[in-house]
C-alpha positions as CSV (number, residue, x, y, z in Angstrom):
1,X,-52.9,-58.5,49.5
2,X,-50.0,-58.0,47.1
3,X,-50.1,-58.5,43.3
4,X,-48.1,-61.6,43.6
5,X,-50.3,-63.1,46.3
6,X,-53.4,-62.2,44.2
7,X,-51.8,-63.6,41.0
8,X,-51.0,-66.9,42.8
9,X,-54.4,-67.1,44.4
10,X,-56.2,-66.7,41.1
11,X,-54.1,-69.0,39.0
12,X,-53.9,-71.8,41.5
13,X,-57.6,-71.9,42.2
14,X,-59.6,-73.9,39.7
15,X,-62.8,-72.1,40.6
16,X,-61.5,-68.9,39.0
17,X,-61.9,-70.4,35.6
18,X,-65.6,-69.5,36.1
19,X,-66.2,-66.0,35.0
20,X,-68.3,-64.9,37.9
21,X,-65.7,-66.1,40.4
22,X,-62.8,-64.4,38.6
23,X,-64.6,-61.1,38.3
24,X,-65.5,-61.1,42.0
25,X,-62.0,-61.7,43.1
26,X,-60.5,-59.2,40.7
27,X,-63.0,-56.4,41.6
28,X,-62.5,-57.1,45.4
29,X,-58.8,-56.5,44.9
30,X,-59.0,-53.9,42.0
31,X,-57.3,-51.2,44.0
32,X,-54.2,-53.4,44.4
33,X,-54.0,-53.9,40.7
34,X,-54.8,-50.3,39.6
35,X,-52.3,-48.8,42.0
36,X,-49.4,-51.2,41.2
37,X,-46.4,-49.3,39.8
38,X,-44.8,-51.4,37.2
39,X,-41.7,-49.1,36.7
40,X,-39.8,-51.4,34.3
41,X,-40.3,-54.5,36.3
42,X,-41.0,-57.1,33.5
43,X,-42.3,-59.8,35.8
44,X,-44.7,-57.4,37.6
45,X,-45.8,-56.0,34.3
46,X,-46.7,-59.5,33.0
47,X,-48.7,-60.2,36.1
48,X,-50.7,-57.0,35.9
49,X,-51.2,-57.5,32.2
50,X,-52.4,-61.1,32.5
51,X,-54.8,-60.3,35.3
52,X,-56.2,-57.3,33.4
53,X,-56.5,-59.2,30.2
54,X,-58.3,-62.1,31.8
55,X,-60.6,-59.7,33.6
56,X,-61.4,-58.0,30.3
57,X,-62.1,-61.4,28.7
58,X,-64.3,-62.6,31.5
59,X,-66.3,-59.4,31.3
60,X,-66.8,-59.9,27.5
61,X,-67.8,-63.5,28.1
62,X,-70.5,-62.3,30.6
63,X,-71.6,-59.7,28.0
64,X,-70.8,-56.8,30.3
65,X,-69.5,-54.8,27.3
66,X,-69.8,-51.4,28.8
67,X,-67.4,-52.3,31.6
68,X,-65.3,-54.5,29.4
69,X,-64.3,-52.0,26.8
70,X,-62.0,-49.7,28.8
71,X,-60.4,-52.7,30.5
72,X,-59.8,-54.3,27.1
73,X,-58.1,-51.1,25.8
74,X,-55.9,-51.1,28.9
75,X,-54.9,-54.7,28.5
76,X,-54.1,-54.1,24.8
77,X,-51.9,-51.2,25.8
78,X,-50.1,-53.3,28.4
79,X,-49.3,-55.9,25.8
80,X,-48.0,-53.2,23.4
81,X,-45.6,-51.6,25.9
82,X,-44.3,-54.9,27.5
83,X,-40.5,-55.0,27.0
84,X,-40.6,-58.7,26.3
85,X,-42.8,-58.2,23.2
86,X,-40.8,-55.5,21.4
87,X,-39.4,-57.9,18.8
88,X,-42.6,-60.0,18.7
89,X,-45.6,-59.8,16.3
90,X,-48.2,-59.4,18.9
91,X,-50.9,-61.1,16.9
92,X,-48.9,-64.3,17.0
93,X,-49.7,-64.2,20.8
94,X,-53.0,-66.1,21.2
95,X,-54.3,-64.0,24.1
96,X,-53.5,-60.8,22.3
97,X,-55.6,-62.1,19.3
98,X,-58.4,-62.9,21.8
99,X,-58.2,-59.4,23.2
100,X,-58.6,-57.8,19.8
101,X,-61.6,-60.0,19.1
102,X,-63.1,-59.1,22.4
103,X,-62.6,-55.5,21.4
104,X,-64.5,-56.1,18.2
105,X,-67.4,-57.7,20.0
106,X,-67.6,-55.0,22.7
107,X,-67.5,-52.2,20.2
108,X,-70.1,-53.9,18.0
109,X,-72.6,-54.1,20.8
110,X,-71.9,-50.5,21.6
111,X,-72.8,-49.8,18.0
112,X,-69.3,-48.5,17.3
113,X,-69.1,-50.3,14.0
114,X,-66.2,-48.2,12.6
115,X,-64.1,-48.9,15.6
116,X,-65.1,-52.6,15.7
117,X,-64.1,-52.9,12.0
118,X,-60.8,-51.3,12.6
119,X,-59.7,-54.0,14.9
120,X,-61.4,-56.7,12.8
121,X,-59.4,-55.7,9.7
122,X,-56.1,-56.4,11.6
123,X,-57.4,-59.9,12.5
124,X,-58.5,-60.6,9.0
125,X,-55.1,-59.5,7.5
126,X,-53.2,-61.7,10.0
127,X,-55.6,-64.6,9.9
128,X,-57.3,-64.6,6.4
129,X,-58.2,-68.3,6.8
130,X,-60.4,-67.8,9.9
131,X,-64.0,-67.8,8.8
132,X,-65.4,-66.3,12.1
133,X,-63.6,-63.0,11.4
134,X,-65.0,-62.8,7.9
135,X,-68.5,-63.6,9.3
136,X,-68.1,-60.8,11.8
137,X,-67.0,-58.4,9.1
138,X,-70.2,-59.3,7.1
139,X,-72.3,-58.8,10.2
140,X,-70.8,-55.3,10.9
141,X,-71.5,-54.4,7.2
142,X,-75.1,-55.6,7.5
143,X,-75.7,-53.5,10.6
144,X,-74.0,-50.4,9.1
145,X,-76.1,-50.8,6.0
146,X,-79.2,-51.1,8.1
147,X,-78.4,-47.8,9.8
148,X,-78.3,-46.2,6.4
149,X,-81.6,-47.8,5.4
150,X,-83.2,-46.5,8.6
151,X,-82.1,-43.0,7.7
152,X,-83.3,-43.3,4.2
153,X,-86.8,-44.5,5.3
154,X,-87.0,-41.5,7.6
155,X,-86.3,-39.3,4.6
156,X,-88.8,-41.2,2.5
157,X,-91.5,-40.9,5.2
158,X,-90.9,-37.1,5.6
159,X,-91.0,-36.6,1.8
160,X,-94.2,-38.7,1.4
161,X,-96.0,-36.9,4.3
162,X,-94.9,-33.4,3.1
163,X,-95.9,-33.9,-0.5
164,X,-99.2,-35.5,0.6
165,X,-100.2,-32.8,3.0
166,X,-99.1,-29.9,0.9
167,X,-99.8,-29.7,-2.8
168,X,-97.5,-28.2,-5.5
169,X,-99.3,-24.9,-5.4
170,X,-98.4,-24.4,-1.7
171,X,-94.9,-25.7,-1.9
172,X,-94.1,-24.4,-5.3
173,X,-90.8,-25.6,-6.8
174,X,-90.0,-27.3,-3.5
175,X,-92.7,-29.9,-4.1
176,X,-90.8,-31.4,-7.0
177,X,-87.5,-31.2,-5.1
178,X,-88.9,-33.0,-2.1
179,X,-90.6,-35.6,-4.3
180,X,-87.3,-36.2,-6.1
181,X,-85.4,-36.6,-2.9
182,X,-88.0,-39.1,-1.6
183,X,-87.9,-41.2,-4.8
184,X,-84.1,-41.1,-4.8
185,X,-84.0,-42.2,-1.2
186,X,-86.4,-45.0,-2.0
187,X,-84.2,-46.3,-4.8
188,X,-81.1,-46.2,-2.7
189,X,-82.9,-47.9,0.2
190,X,-84.0,-50.8,-2.2
191,X,-80.4,-51.1,-3.5
192,X,-79.1,-51.2,0.1
193,X,-81.6,-54.0,0.9
194,X,-80.3,-56.0,-2.0
195,X,-76.7,-55.4,-0.8
196,X,-77.6,-56.5,2.7
197,X,-79.1,-59.7,1.3
198,X,-76.0,-60.4,-0.7
199,X,-73.8,-59.9,2.4
200,X,-76.0,-62.2,4.5
201,X,-75.5,-65.0,1.9
202,X,-71.7,-64.7,2.4
203,X,-71.9,-65.6,6.1
204,X,-70.8,-69.2,6.5
205,X,-71.5,-71.7,9.3
206,X,-68.8,-72.0,11.8
207,X,-68.4,-75.3,13.8
208,X,-66.5,-75.2,17.0
């Protein structure tokens, strides 16, 4: 099967709107797509790009984030190098916007919060009125803050156990240092919990 035959089959068949069906057809013919040489052919580039982008989106929709992430990155790259989009603001293309959001979601569930936030900032700058992007920004901040809190509680626990099991005579000057570190970590953890609560209150309901 050629790319054109595959493209026509997928986009004239109503059943491919269902994620499972699209993924099955794409993966059965993946070698055809992966080995296609675009070589400056704008029409072929568009077909490979659309197939790849839709595959990435369907993987995200089915929560197969591990498989989705590299495909999303490939689709984004295909958009960026398409000759027809050189003079176009890519974020004005709805499907490119969707791809970036898919990238945010996939990175988030891989706990790559920094990478997720990098793409999310682009969306927020371009679409400041879209509440869903601000909500996701808050959600990422909450999870990043929770990671810090978890580390702090580990430090607090170690400090508490150490100063309980070993008295000042045994630890010497280190007893007070460890105690100070534990108390400081506790204070920071409590402050982080307050910040997390404030961020949660900023999340707004989104009605689709």
